[in-house]
N, C-alpha and C positions, 0 to 999 in steps of 0.2 A: 467693184464688180469682181476685181480679183481677192478680197477677203470673203467674199461670198460665194465664189467658185469653189477657193483650197478651205470654208467649213472654220475659217477662223482659227487657223494651225496651220503652224510653221509647217512649210514641206520637205522640211531638213531632219530637226530635229524630233518632229509631230508634238512641240508643246502647243496645247490651245489657248488661246486667249492671252491678253498680256499687253507688253507694245510688241505691236509687228509690225510689220513693213513689206510696202508693195513692190517690190525689187523689180527693174528688168530685169530679164536673161542677158538679152543684149543691149551694151548700152545707148539708150538713146542720143548719146551725142553723135555716135559713130552710124547707127541705124533709125534716123528722125523718122522715117516712113513706119519704123514699129513703136513709136513712141506711145500712142493711143490701144494698140491691140493686142487684146485679153489674150490669145494664145503666146506674148511677150511678156507678160508677168508672171508673177509666184509671188506665194506668202511667205516672210520671213520672222522671227524674231528677231530684237534687235542681236543677241551676242553671233545669233550665223548670217545676219547681212554683214556684220562685222568680219567675220571670217572669209564669206563668200563673196558676197558683192562690191566689196571695197578692193579686194586682194587682185581681182583684174584691172578696176581703175589704177593700184600703183604700182601693178607690173608694168604697165602700160605708158604711166606717167612720169619720166626719170628724173623729172622735178622733187618728185614728192619722198620721202625716205620711207623705207618699209620699216616695218616697226610698231 
């Protein structure tokens, strides 16, 4: 549903199609009530997902090295 809403386009860089990821804006591990909420999702390409999606997780988890 996130891909359809975002027209299969990365909302960050604008690339359309390719390898896309449905990313949670607020991590579902911290906000389980938002896990399936469409408003908590966004379409990202793999490159943007690595830059945006995982950075918050890494910053909040001291066991994982940033890099």
